[in-house]
N, CA, C and O atoms as CSV, one atom per row, in Angstrom:
chain,resi,resn,atom,element,x,y,z
A,1,MET,N,N,-4.427,-42.912,-2.698
A,1,MET,CA,C,-5.664,-42.625,-3.382
A,1,MET,C,C,-5.412,-42.002,-4.749
A,1,MET,O,O,-6.351,-41.720,-5.494
A,2,GLY,N,N,-4.146,-41.788,-5.073
A,2,GLY,CA,C,-3.826,-41.305,-6.399
A,2,GLY,C,C,-3.912,-39.807,-6.583
A,2,GLY,O,O,-3.702,-39.320,-7.694
A,3,SER,N,N,-4.214,-39.052,-5.531
A,3,SER,CA,C,-4.325,-37.605,-5.657
A,3,SER,C,C,-3.130,-36.931,-4.976
A,3,SER,O,O,-2.800,-37.267,-3.839
A,4,PRO,N,N,-2.478,-35.981,-5.665
A,4,PRO,CA,C,-1.351,-35.274,-5.018
A,4,PRO,C,C,-1.822,-34.288,-3.947
A,4,PRO,O,O,-1.006,-33.763,-3.190
A,5,ASP,N,N,-3.127,-34.036,-3.879
A,5,ASP,CA,C,-3.655,-33.076,-2.910
A,5,ASP,C,C,-4.091,-33.720,-1.602
A,5,ASP,O,O,-4.336,-33.014,-0.623
A,6,ILE,N,N,-4.191,-35.036,-1.565
A,6,ILE,CA,C,-4.601,-35.737,-0.352
A,6,ILE,C,C,-3.391,-36.502,0.181
A,6,ILE,O,O,-2.846,-37.376,-0.493
A,7,LEU,N,N,-2.984,-36.159,1.397
A,7,LEU,CA,C,-1.824,-36.801,2.003
A,7,LEU,C,C,-2.199,-37.394,3.349
A,7,LEU,O,O,-3.080,-36.884,4.041
A,8,PHE,N,N,-1.543,-38.446,3.705
A,8,PHE,CA,C,-1.684,-39.037,5.020
A,8,PHE,C,C,-0.300,-39.022,5.650
A,8,PHE,O,O,0.667,-39.500,5.057
A,9,GLY,N,N,-0.212,-38.467,6.861
A,9,GLY,CA,C,1.088,-38.330,7.496
A,9,GLY,C,C,1.763,-37.057,7.021
A,9,GLY,O,O,1.126,-36.196,6.414
A,10,LEU,N,N,3.042,-36.943,7.295
A,10,LEU,CA,C,3.804,-35.755,6.904
A,10,LEU,C,C,4.700,-36.068,5.715
A,10,LEU,O,O,5.390,-37.088,5.689
A,11,ASP,N,N,4.678,-35.197,4.754
A,11,ASP,CA,C,5.573,-35.302,3.611
A,11,ASP,C,C,6.654,-34.245,3.802
A,11,ASP,O,O,6.475,-33.088,3.422
A,12,PHE,N,N,7.771,-34.646,4.391
A,12,PHE,CA,C,8.816,-33.694,4.732
A,12,PHE,C,C,9.423,-33.027,3.506
A,12,PHE,O,O,9.873,-31.884,3.590
A,13,GLU,N,N,9.446,-33.701,2.392
A,13,GLU,CA,C,9.967,-33.091,1.169
A,13,GLU,C,C,9.054,-31.959,0.711
A,13,GLU,O,O,9.525,-30.932,0.223
A,14,ARG,N,N,7.758,-32.150,0.869
A,14,ARG,CA,C,6.800,-31.099,0.492
A,14,ARG,C,C,6.966,-29.884,1.414
A,14,ARG,O,O,6.940,-28.745,0.949
A,15,ILE,N,N,7.134,-30.126,2.706
A,15,ILE,CA,C,7.346,-29.048,3.669
A,15,ILE,C,C,8.643,-28.312,3.353
A,15,ILE,O,O,8.679,-27.082,3.356
A,16,LYS,N,N,9.699,-29.058,3.084
A,16,LYS,CA,C,10.988,-28.445,2.758
A,16,LYS,C,C,10.879,-27.600,1.491
A,16,LYS,O,O,11.446,-26.509,1.426
A,17,LYS,N,N,10.161,-28.090,0.490
A,17,LYS,CA,C,9.996,-27.338,-0.754
A,17,LYS,C,C,9.240,-26.034,-0.506
A,17,LYS,O,O,9.617,-24.989,-1.036
A,18,GLN,N,N,8.169,-26.089,0.302
A,18,GLN,CA,C,7.425,-24.873,0.621
A,18,GLN,C,C,8.328,-23.867,1.327
A,18,GLN,O,O,8.286,-22.672,1.036
A,19,HIS,N,N,9.137,-24.357,2.250
A,19,HIS,CA,C,10.053,-23.472,2.972
A,19,HIS,C,C,11.067,-22.851,2.012
A,19,HIS,O,O,11.304,-21.643,2.047
A,20,GLU,N,N,11.657,-23.672,1.166
A,20,GLU,CA,C,12.654,-23.164,0.221
A,20,GLU,C,C,12.038,-22.192,-0.778
A,20,GLU,O,O,12.661,-21.191,-1.130
A,21,ASP,N,N,10.823,-22.476,-1.236
A,21,ASP,CA,C,10.135,-21.562,-2.152
A,21,ASP,C,C,9.882,-20.217,-1.472
A,21,ASP,O,O,10.050,-19.166,-2.090
A,22,GLY,N,N,9.481,-20.248,-0.206
A,22,GLY,CA,C,9.261,-19.018,0.550
A,22,GLY,C,C,10.544,-18.231,0.724
A,22,GLY,O,O,10.553,-17.009,0.581
A,23,HIS,N,N,11.626,-18.925,1.030
A,23,HIS,CA,C,12.916,-18.244,1.200
A,23,HIS,C,C,13.377,-17.631,-0.112
A,23,HIS,O,O,13.879,-16.507,-0.130
A,24,THR,N,N,13.214,-18.354,-1.201
A,24,THR,CA,C,13.600,-17.843,-2.518
A,24,THR,C,C,12.805,-16.588,-2.867
A,24,THR,O,O,13.366,-15.619,-3.378
A,25,ALA,N,N,11.497,-16.604,-2.593
A,25,ALA,CA,C,10.660,-15.431,-2.858
A,25,ALA,C,C,11.098,-14.254,-1.981
A,25,ALA,O,O,11.116,-13.113,-2.441
A,26,PHE,N,N,11.449,-14.526,-0.726
A,26,PHE,CA,C,11.930,-13.485,0.185
A,26,PHE,C,C,13.211,-12.843,-0.351
A,26,PHE,O,O,13.331,-11.618,-0.364
A,27,VAL,N,N,14.158,-13.657,-0.789
A,27,VAL,CA,C,15.421,-13.130,-1.324
A,27,VAL,C,C,15.143,-12.249,-2.540
A,27,VAL,O,O,15.724,-11.172,-2.669
A,28,SER,N,N,14.267,-12.696,-3.425
A,28,SER,CA,C,13.922,-11.898,-4.610
A,28,SER,C,C,13.279,-10.578,-4.209
A,28,SER,O,O,13.601,-9.526,-4.760
A,29,GLU,N,N,12.367,-10.643,-3.244
A,29,GLU,CA,C,11.704,-9.420,-2.796
A,29,GLU,C,C,12.706,-8.443,-2.176
A,29,GLU,O,O,12.634,-7.240,-2.430
A,30,MET,N,N,13.628,-8.945,-1.375
A,30,MET,CA,C,14.600,-8.053,-0.740
A,30,MET,C,C,15.534,-7.439,-1.789
A,30,MET,O,O,15.945,-6.288,-1.648
A,31,GLU,N,N,15.864,-8.179,-2.812
A,31,GLU,CA,C,16.701,-7.624,-3.877
A,31,GLU,C,C,15.932,-6.546,-4.650
A,31,GLU,O,O,16.515,-5.544,-5.064
A,32,ARG,N,N,14.628,-6.750,-4.844
A,32,ARG,CA,C,13.803,-5.712,-5.488
A,32,ARG,C,C,13.747,-4.466,-4.613
A,32,ARG,O,O,13.883,-3.350,-5.115
A,33,TRP,N,N,13.551,-4.645,-3.318
A,33,TRP,CA,C,13.512,-3.502,-2.396
A,33,TRP,C,C,14.837,-2.754,-2.434
A,33,TRP,O,O,14.855,-1.523,-2.454
A,34,ARG,N,N,15.930,-3.476,-2.445
A,34,ARG,CA,C,17.261,-2.857,-2.453
A,34,ARG,C,C,17.481,-2.058,-3.731
A,34,ARG,O,O,18.166,-1.036,-3.713
A,35,ALA,N,N,16.909,-2.513,-4.835
A,35,ALA,CA,C,17.127,-1.867,-6.133
A,35,ALA,C,C,16.244,-0.642,-6.355
A,35,ALA,O,O,16.469,0.107,-7.305
A,36,LEU,N,N,15.255,-0.424,-5.509
A,36,LEU,CA,C,14.375,0.731,-5.692
A,36,LEU,C,C,15.154,2.034,-5.547
A,36,LEU,O,O,16.008,2.150,-4.668
A,37,PRO,N,N,14.866,3.015,-6.400
A,37,PRO,CA,C,15.586,4.295,-6.292
A,37,PRO,C,C,15.271,5.019,-4.980
A,37,PRO,O,O,16.132,5.695,-4.416
A,38,THR,N,N,14.041,4.875,-4.501
A,38,THR,CA,C,13.655,5.415,-3.187
A,38,THR,C,C,12.892,4.306,-2.465
A,38,THR,O,O,12.157,3.545,-3.093
A,39,PRO,N,N,13.066,4.217,-1.156
A,39,PRO,CA,C,12.377,3.140,-0.423
A,39,PRO,C,C,10.857,3.259,-0.526
A,39,PRO,O,O,10.308,4.356,-0.621
A,40,GLN,N,N,10.205,2.124,-0.505
A,40,GLN,CA,C,8.743,2.122,-0.458
A,40,GLN,C,C,8.294,2.776,0.837
A,40,GLN,O,O,8.953,2.659,1.870
A,41,THR,N,N,7.176,3.457,0.768
A,41,THR,CA,C,6.589,3.954,2.000
A,41,THR,C,C,5.911,2.782,2.706
A,41,THR,O,O,5.670,1.728,2.118
A,42,ARG,N,N,5.619,2.998,3.961
A,42,ARG,CA,C,4.921,1.976,4.736
A,42,ARG,C,C,3.573,1.650,4.092
A,42,ARG,O,O,3.162,0.490,4.056
A,43,GLU,N,N,2.898,2.663,3.593
A,43,GLU,CA,C,1.594,2.458,2.966
A,43,GLU,C,C,1.719,1.718,1.636
A,43,GLU,O,O,0.880,0.874,1.324
A,44,GLU,N,N,2.742,2.018,0.856
A,44,GLU,CA,C,2.965,1.285,-0.394
A,44,GLU,C,C,3.228,-0.188,-0.112
A,44,GLU,O,O,2.724,-1.065,-0.814
A,45,ALA,N,N,4.020,-0.451,0.920
A,45,ALA,CA,C,4.303,-1.837,1.292
A,45,ALA,C,C,3.022,-2.543,1.748
A,45,ALA,O,O,2.793,-3.702,1.404
A,46,ALA,N,N,2.192,-1.841,2.520
A,46,ALA,CA,C,0.928,-2.422,2.993
A,46,ALA,C,C,-0.001,-2.714,1.818
A,46,ALA,O,O,-0.631,-3.771,1.771
A,47,ALA,N,N,-0.088,-1.790,0.879
A,47,ALA,CA,C,-0.927,-2.005,-0.302
A,47,ALA,C,C,-0.417,-3.198,-1.106
A,47,ALA,O,O,-1.212,-3.995,-1.605
A,48,GLY,N,N,0.894,-3.325,-1.234
A,48,GLY,CA,C,1.479,-4.471,-1.932
A,48,GLY,C,C,1.174,-5.784,-1.226
A,48,GLY,O,O,0.885,-6.794,-1.869
A,49,PHE,N,N,1.240,-5.762,0.103
A,49,PHE,CA,C,0.900,-6.955,0.873
A,49,PHE,C,C,-0.547,-7.356,0.616
A,49,PHE,O,O,-0.834,-8.528,0.373
A,50,LEU,N,N,-1.455,-6.394,0.668
A,50,LEU,CA,C,-2.869,-6.692,0.440
A,50,LEU,C,C,-3.098,-7.216,-0.978
A,50,LEU,O,O,-3.878,-8.147,-1.178
A,51,ARG,N,N,-2.415,-6.615,-1.968
A,51,ARG,CA,C,-2.534,-7.115,-3.351
A,51,ARG,C,C,-2.048,-8.560,-3.439
A,51,ARG,O,O,-2.649,-9.380,-4.133
A,52,SER,N,N,-0.951,-8.872,-2.727
A,52,SER,CA,C,-0.413,-10.237,-2.775
A,52,SER,C,C,-1.393,-11.255,-2.204
A,52,SER,O,O,-1.321,-12.442,-2.520
A,53,GLN,N,N,-2.303,-10.785,-1.367
A,53,GLN,CA,C,-3.329,-11.650,-0.785
A,53,GLN,C,C,-4.634,-11.580,-1.575
A,53,GLN,O,O,-5.653,-12.138,-1.168
A,54,ARG,N,N,-4.583,-10.883,-2.719
A,54,ARG,CA,C,-5.728,-10.695,-3.616
A,54,ARG,C,C,-6.881,-9.968,-2.936
A,54,ARG,O,O,-8.052,-10.283,-3.150
A,55,ILE,N,N,-6.521,-8.990,-2.113
A,55,ILE,CA,C,-7.516,-8.177,-1.420
A,55,ILE,C,C,-7.578,-6.813,-2.103
A,55,ILE,O,O,-6.558,-6.143,-2.265
A,56,ILE,N,N,-8.765,-6.416,-2.496
A,56,ILE,CA,C,-8.970,-5.081,-3.050
A,56,ILE,C,C,-9.163,-4.168,-1.849
A,56,ILE,O,O,-10.189,-4.223,-1.171
A,57,ALA,N,N,-8.174,-3.334,-1.596
A,57,ALA,CA,C,-8.115,-2.591,-0.337
A,57,ALA,C,C,-8.671,-1.181,-0.464
A,57,ALA,O,O,-8.590,-0.540,-1.512
A,58,THR,N,N,-9.233,-0.732,0.633
A,58,THR,CA,C,-9.617,0.667,0.773
A,58,THR,C,C,-8.445,1.394,1.438
A,58,THR,O,O,-7.512,0.757,1.927
A,59,GLU,N,N,-8.498,2.708,1.453
A,59,GLU,CA,C,-7.459,3.476,2.142
A,59,GLU,C,C,-7.392,3.111,3.623
A,59,GLU,O,O,-6.312,3.075,4.213
A,60,GLU,N,N,-8.555,2.842,4.217
A,60,GLU,CA,C,-8.597,2.454,5.631
A,60,GLU,C,C,-7.912,1.101,5.839
A,60,GLU,O,O,-7.205,0.905,6.828
A,61,ASP,N,N,-8.122,0.175,4.909
A,61,ASP,CA,C,-7.459,-1.134,4.988
A,61,ASP,C,C,-5.945,-0.967,4.929
A,61,ASP,O,O,-5.202,-1.561,5.710
A,62,ILE,N,N,-5.515,-0.146,3.986
A,62,ILE,CA,C,-4.072,0.071,3.807
A,62,ILE,C,C,-3.465,0.665,5.065
A,62,ILE,O,O,-2.406,0.226,5.513
A,63,GLN,N,N,-4.126,1.659,5.637
A,63,GLN,CA,C,-3.600,2.282,6.851
A,63,GLN,C,C,-3.562,1.291,8.007
A,63,GLN,O,O,-2.588,1.248,8.759
A,64,ALA,N,N,-4.616,0.495,8.150
A,64,ALA,CA,C,-4.664,-0.490,9.242
A,64,ALA,C,C,-3.553,-1.525,9.103
A,64,ALA,O,O,-2.905,-1.879,10.088
A,65,ILE,N,N,-3.334,-2.007,7.892
A,65,ILE,CA,C,-2.275,-3.005,7.668
A,65,ILE,C,C,-0.901,-2.366,7.836
A,65,ILE,O,O,0.014,-2.991,8.371
A,66,ALA,N,N,-0.752,-1.125,7.382
A,66,ALA,CA,C,0.531,-0.424,7.549
A,66,ALA,C,C,0.900,-0.332,9.027
A,66,ALA,O,O,2.055,-0.551,9.395
A,67,GLU,N,N,-0.059,-0.016,9.857
A,67,GLU,CA,C,0.195,0.071,11.300
A,67,GLU,C,C,0.455,-1.309,11.903
A,67,GLU,O,O,1.363,-1.476,12.717
A,68,ALA,N,N,-0.344,-2.289,11.501
A,68,ALA,CA,C,-0.221,-3.631,12.070
A,68,ALA,C,C,1.087,-4.315,11.700
A,68,ALA,O,O,1.629,-5.095,12.483
A,69,LEU,N,N,1.596,-4.018,10.498
A,69,LEU,CA,C,2.819,-4.670,10.020
A,69,LEU,C,C,4.033,-3.734,10.079
A,69,LEU,O,O,5.014,-3.945,9.367
A,70,ASP,N,N,3.966,-2.718,10.913
A,70,ASP,CA,C,5.027,-1.723,10.975
A,70,ASP,C,C,6.387,-2.317,11.356
A,70,ASP,O,O,7.410,-1.903,10.810
A,71,ALA,N,N,6.414,-3.262,12.269
A,71,ALA,CA,C,7.694,-3.868,12.663
A,71,ALA,C,C,8.304,-4.648,11.492
A,71,ALA,O,O,9.508,-4.573,11.251
A,72,ALA,N,N,7.466,-5.391,10.773
A,72,ALA,CA,C,7.957,-6.129,9.605
A,72,ALA,C,C,8.464,-5.159,8.538
A,72,ALA,O,O,9.484,-5.412,7.897
A,73,TYR,N,N,7.747,-4.051,8.351
A,73,TYR,CA,C,8.184,-3.033,7.391
A,73,TYR,C,C,9.542,-2.462,7.796
A,73,TYR,O,O,10.436,-2.336,6.959
A,74,GLY,N,N,9.699,-2.117,9.066
A,74,GLY,CA,C,10.978,-1.583,9.536
A,74,GLY,C,C,12.116,-2.574,9.342
A,74,GLY,O,O,13.226,-2.193,8.970
A,75,TYR,N,N,11.835,-3.836,9.594
A,75,TYR,CA,C,12.839,-4.886,9.428
A,75,TYR,C,C,13.251,-4.995,7.960
A,75,TYR,O,O,14.438,-5.086,7.647
A,76,LYS,N,N,12.255,-4.985,7.056
A,76,LYS,CA,C,12.568,-5.068,5.632
A,76,LYS,C,C,13.345,-3.836,5.161
A,76,LYS,O,O,14.240,-3.948,4.322
A,77,CYS,N,N,13.007,-2.678,5.693
A,77,CYS,CA,C,13.763,-1.472,5.344
A,77,CYS,C,C,15.212,-1.604,5.785
A,77,CYS,O,O,16.129,-1.231,5.053
A,78,TRP,N,N,15.414,-2.136,6.983
A,78,TRP,CA,C,16.787,-2.329,7.465
A,78,TRP,C,C,17.534,-3.285,6.537
A,78,TRP,O,O,18.662,-3.008,6.130
A,79,LEU,N,N,16.903,-4.408,6.204
A,79,LEU,CA,C,17.552,-5.376,5.319
A,79,LEU,C,C,17.877,-4.763,3.957
A,79,LEU,O,O,18.962,-4.979,3.419
A,80,ALA,N,N,16.937,-4.003,3.406
A,80,ALA,CA,C,17.136,-3.409,2.082
A,80,ALA,C,C,18.216,-2.341,2.101
A,80,ALA,O,O,18.832,-2.062,1.073
A,81,SER,N,N,18.450,-1.743,3.258
A,81,SER,CA,C,19.446,-0.675,3.354
A,81,SER,C,C,20.882,-1.194,3.468
A,81,SER,O,O,21.831,-0.411,3.412
A,82,GLN,N,N,21.041,-2.495,3.627
A,82,GLN,CA,C,22.385,-3.047,3.755
A,82,GLN,C,C,23.096,-3.012,2.400
A,82,GLN,O,O,22.461,-3.052,1.346
A,83,SER,N,N,24.391,-2.938,2.452
A,83,SER,CA,C,25.172,-2.873,1.216
A,83,SER,C,C,25.011,-4.162,0.415
A,83,SER,O,O,24.509,-5.165,0.920
A,84,SER,N,N,25.440,-4.115,-0.819
A,84,SER,CA,C,25.326,-5.296,-1.679
A,84,SER,C,C,26.182,-6.450,-1.156
A,84,SER,O,O,25.996,-7.591,-1.578
A,85,ALA,N,N,27.112,-6.173,-0.251
A,85,ALA,CA,C,27.905,-7.238,0.361
A,85,ALA,C,C,27.047,-8.117,1.282
A,85,ALA,O,O,27.409,-9.256,1.578
A,86,TYR,N,N,25.915,-7.577,1.726
A,86,TYR,CA,C,24.988,-8.340,2.552
A,86,TYR,C,C,24.141,-9.188,1.614
A,86,TYR,O,O,23.166,-8.709,1.036
A,87,ASP,N,N,24.519,-10.435,1.473
A,87,ASP,CA,C,23.864,-11.351,0.532
A,87,ASP,C,C,22.683,-12.016,1.222
A,87,ASP,O,O,22.862,-12.868,2.092
A,88,HIS,N,N,21.470,-11.621,0.827
A,88,HIS,CA,C,20.269,-12.156,1.457
A,88,HIS,C,C,20.146,-13.665,1.286
A,88,HIS,O,O,19.475,-14.320,2.084
A,89,SER,N,N,20.773,-14.220,0.273
A,89,SER,CA,C,20.671,-15.662,0.040
A,89,SER,C,C,21.781,-16.449,0.725
A,89,SER,O,O,21.787,-17.679,0.666
A,90,ALA,N,N,22.714,-15.768,1.369
A,90,ALA,CA,C,23.825,-16.462,2.023
A,90,ALA,C,C,23.325,-17.333,3.169
A,90,ALA,O,O,22.345,-17.000,3.835
A,91,GLU,N,N,23.990,-18.423,3.383
A,91,GLU,CA,C,23.600,-19.360,4.438
A,91,GLU,C,C,23.529,-18.674,5.797
A,91,GLU,O,O,22.635,-18.969,6.590
A,92,ARG,N,N,24.446,-17.775,6.072
A,92,ARG,CA,C,24.465,-17.124,7.392
A,92,ARG,C,C,23.317,-16.129,7.584
A,92,ARG,O,O,23.080,-15.674,8.703
A,93,HIS,N,N,22.604,-15.787,6.508
A,93,HIS,CA,C,21.467,-14.875,6.606
A,93,HIS,C,C,20.128,-15.581,6.377
A,93,HIS,O,O,19.102,-14.920,6.218
A,94,ARG,N,N,20.131,-16.912,6.359
A,94,ARG,CA,C,18.883,-17.655,6.096
A,94,ARG,C,C,17.824,-17.385,7.155
A,94,ARG,O,O,16.631,-17.482,6.868
A,95,GLY,N,N,18.230,-17.053,8.358
A,95,GLY,CA,C,17.279,-16.794,9.430
A,95,GLY,C,C,16.531,-15.481,9.273
A,95,GLY,O,O,15.530,-15.265,9.957
A,96,ASP,N,N,16.986,-14.597,8.390
A,96,ASP,CA,C,16.310,-13.309,8.197
A,96,ASP,C,C,14.851,-13.500,7.793
A,96,ASP,O,O,13.970,-12.788,8.274
A,97,TRP,N,N,14.605,-14.452,6.919
A,97,TRP,CA,C,13.243,-14.685,6.457
A,97,TRP,C,C,12.359,-15.168,7.610
A,97,TRP,O,O,11.219,-14.725,7.745
A,98,ILE,N,N,12.875,-16.060,8.428
A,98,ILE,CA,C,12.109,-16.560,9.571
A,98,ILE,C,C,11.863,-15.434,10.563
A,98,ILE,O,O,10.761,-15.311,11.096
A,99,ASP,N,N,12.880,-14.606,10.819
A,99,ASP,CA,C,12.699,-13.462,11.723
A,99,ASP,C,C,11.583,-12.544,11.205
A,99,ASP,O,O,10.747,-12.075,11.978
A,100,LEU,N,N,11.580,-12.299,9.912
A,100,LEU,CA,C,10.523,-11.465,9.326
A,100,LEU,C,C,9.150,-12.095,9.557
A,100,LEU,O,O,8.194,-11.397,9.894
A,101,GLN,N,N,9.054,-13.402,9.377
A,101,GLN,CA,C,7.773,-14.087,9.585
A,101,GLN,C,C,7.283,-13.914,11.023
A,101,GLN,O,O,6.087,-13.738,11.254
A,102,LEU,N,N,8.199,-13.963,11.983
A,102,LEU,CA,C,7.818,-13.767,13.389
A,102,LEU,C,C,7.188,-12.398,13.617
A,102,LEU,O,O,6.244,-12.263,14.396
A,103,LEU,N,N,7.713,-11.386,12.937
A,103,LEU,CA,C,7.231,-10.026,13.153
A,103,LEU,C,C,5.779,-9.836,12.714
A,103,LEU,O,O,5.109,-8.916,13.183
A,104,TYR,N,N,5.293,-10.684,11.830
A,104,TYR,CA,C,3.890,-10.598,11.433
A,104,TYR,C,C,2.955,-10.908,12.606
A,104,TYR,O,O,1.812,-10.451,12.626
A,105,TYR,N,N,3.432,-11.675,13.573
A,105,TYR,CA,C,2.609,-11.958,14.752
A,105,TYR,C,C,2.293,-10.684,15.533
A,105,TYR,O,O,1.274,-10.617,16.220
A,106,LEU,N,N,3.153,-9.682,15.432
A,106,LEU,CA,C,2.924,-8.433,16.160
A,106,LEU,C,C,1.737,-7.645,15.609
A,106,LEU,O,O,1.348,-6.633,16.193
A,107,ALA,N,N,1.161,-8.088,14.506
A,107,ALA,CA,C,-0.065,-7.460,13.998
A,107,ALA,C,C,-1.193,-7.634,15.017
A,107,ALA,O,O,-2.121,-6.827,15.068
A,108,ASP,N,N,-1.108,-8.681,15.819
A,108,ASP,CA,C,-2.066,-8.885,16.910
A,108,ASP,C,C,-1.589,-8.053,18.094
A,108,ASP,O,O,-0.507,-8.313,18.620
A,109,PRO,N,N,-2.361,-7.062,18.529
A,109,PRO,CA,C,-1.893,-6.183,19.607
A,109,PRO,C,C,-1.680,-6.892,20.943
A,109,PRO,O,O,-1.076,-6.320,21.850
A,110,ASN,N,N,-2.160,-8.120,21.077
A,110,ASN,CA,C,-1.959,-8.876,22.305
A,110,ASN,C,C,-0.712,-9.757,22.270
A,110,ASN,O,O,-0.367,-10.394,23.265
A,111,MET,N,N,-0.045,-9.789,21.129
A,111,MET,CA,C,1.091,-10.684,20.943
A,111,MET,C,C,2.397,-10.009,21.327
A,111,MET,O,O,2.597,-8.819,21.085
A,112,HIS,N,N,3.281,-10.794,21.931
A,112,HIS,CA,C,4.646,-10.379,22.244
A,112,HIS,C,C,5.578,-11.462,21.714
A,112,HIS,O,O,5.175,-12.614,21.552
A,113,ILE,N,N,6.794,-11.096,21.451
A,113,ILE,CA,C,7.811,-12.063,21.044
A,113,ILE,C,C,8.877,-12.068,22.124
A,113,ILE,O,O,9.411,-11.018,22.483
A,114,VAL,N,N,9.187,-13.244,22.641
A,114,VAL,CA,C,10.258,-13.395,23.623
A,114,VAL,C,C,11.392,-14.109,22.909
A,114,VAL,O,O,11.200,-15.191,22.353
A,115,THR,N,N,12.576,-13.504,22.923
A,115,THR,CA,C,13.709,-14.039,22.177
A,115,THR,C,C,15.012,-13.684,22.879
A,115,THR,O,O,15.046,-12.801,23.737
A,116,ASN,N,N,16.062,-14.364,22.517
A,116,ASN,CA,C,17.393,-13.957,22.966
A,116,ASN,C,C,18.174,-13.306,21.817
A,116,ASN,O,O,19.376,-13.067,21.928
A,117,ASP,N,N,17.477,-13.027,20.723
A,117,ASP,CA,C,18.081,-12.435,19.527
A,117,ASP,C,C,17.973,-10.906,19.592
A,117,ASP,O,O,16.953,-10.333,19.209
A,118,GLN,N,N,19.025,-10.257,20.075
A,118,GLN,CA,C,19.020,-8.801,20.193
A,118,GLN,C,C,18.921,-8.121,18.831
A,118,GLN,O,O,18.360,-7.031,18.719
A,119,GLN,N,N,19.459,-8.756,17.808
A,119,GLN,CA,C,19.444,-8.155,16.476
A,119,GLN,C,C,18.026,-7.992,15.946
A,119,GLN,O,O,17.737,-7.024,15.242
A,120,LEU,N,N,17.153,-8.911,16.271
A,120,LEU,CA,C,15.772,-8.820,15.791
A,120,LEU,C,C,15.142,-7.509,16.239
A,120,LEU,O,O,14.548,-6.795,15.431
A,121,LYS,N,N,15.267,-7.196,17.499
A,121,LYS,CA,C,14.673,-5.966,18.020
A,121,LYS,C,C,15.368,-4.732,17.444
A,121,LYS,O,O,14.703,-3.754,17.103
A,122,LYS,N,N,16.682,-4.767,17.334
A,122,LYS,CA,C,17.432,-3.623,16.800
A,122,LYS,C,C,17.063,-3.331,15.351
A,122,LYS,O,O,16.998,-2.170,14.946
A,123,ARG,N,N,16.824,-4.371,14.580
A,123,ARG,CA,C,16.548,-4.195,13.159
A,123,ARG,C,C,15.187,-3.579,12.876
A,123,ARG,O,O,14.968,-3.041,11.791
A,124,CYS,N,N,14.285,-3.648,13.814
A,124,CYS,CA,C,12.971,-3.029,13.603
A,124,CYS,C,C,12.696,-1.977,14.674
A,124,CYS,O,O,11.541,-1.663,14.962
A,125,ALA,N,N,13.753,-1.438,15.257
A,125,ALA,CA,C,13.624,-0.483,16.368
A,125,ALA,C,C,12.890,0.795,15.980
A,125,ALA,O,O,12.398,1.503,16.859
A,126,THR,N,N,12.802,1.109,14.697
A,126,THR,CA,C,12.083,2.314,14.276
A,126,THR,C,C,10.572,2.179,14.472
A,126,THR,O,O,9.847,3.172,14.411
A,127,SER,N,N,10.105,0.972,14.703
A,127,SER,CA,C,8.675,0.727,14.876
A,127,SER,C,C,8.295,0.730,16.351
A,127,SER,O,O,9.012,0.163,17.176
A,128,PRO,N,N,7.176,1.362,16.689
A,128,PRO,CA,C,6.701,1.275,18.072
A,128,PRO,C,C,6.348,-0.161,18.476
A,128,PRO,O,O,6.314,-0.484,19.664
A,129,LEU,N,N,6.089,-1.009,17.499
A,129,LEU,CA,C,5.773,-2.411,17.797
A,129,LEU,C,C,6.967,-3.171,18.367
A,129,LEU,O,O,6.800,-4.213,19.000
A,130,ALA,N,N,8.162,-2.650,18.142
A,130,ALA,CA,C,9.372,-3.287,18.672
A,130,ALA,C,C,9.356,-3.351,20.190
A,130,ALA,O,O,10.069,-4.162,20.782
A,131,GLU,N,N,8.554,-2.509,20.828
A,131,GLU,CA,C,8.428,-2.551,22.296
A,131,GLU,C,C,7.896,-3.903,22.763
A,131,GLU,O,O,8.122,-4.297,23.907
A,132,ARG,N,N,7.196,-4.610,21.891
A,132,ARG,CA,C,6.631,-5.904,22.268
A,132,ARG,C,C,7.572,-7.076,21.960
A,132,ARG,O,O,7.175,-8.239,22.034
A,133,ILE,N,N,8.815,-6.754,21.617
A,133,ILE,CA,C,9.837,-7.792,21.478
A,133,ILE,C,C,10.654,-7.754,22.764
A,133,ILE,O,O,11.306,-6.758,23.075
A,134,ILE,N,N,10.607,-8.835,23.488
A,134,ILE,CA,C,11.265,-8.902,24.789
A,134,ILE,C,C,12.529,-9.747,24.622
A,134,ILE,O,O,12.460,-10.934,24.302
A,135,VAL,N,N,13.667,-9.124,24.839
A,135,VAL,CA,C,14.953,-9.809,24.709
A,135,VAL,C,C,15.376,-10.282,26.098
A,135,VAL,O,O,15.503,-9.483,27.026
A,136,VAL,N,N,15.590,-11.580,26.228
A,136,VAL,CA,C,16.004,-12.142,27.516
A,136,VAL,C,C,17.418,-12.680,27.432
A,136,VAL,O,O,17.943,-13.194,28.420
């Protein structure tokens, strides 16, 4: 039909590009977090998340999101605390971004994550939400 916005079927190249763009943005964000002189607070991270979604947040919104995304925040803090030898863009660390995406599901209080990845739970163990990660 001549429009790049209307597709029929799956365009795997488009999906791959979206995934790669997301991973690239994640690596940049983690490098910014690592470079901060002091770590962001949970509330600062929540406010940044809301801004990224173009939401003008109230203090109550920020607190609610900070609590809901606490496991993801803890995971990002762990990643940012690693030495510069921990290359976020390295092939062996490509799964970090996907693991972070999974943790957003814990914002739903009814959601649990079942995994055999012990590292996922350990990396966000500072969060009470980590209790809902079940390692089998």
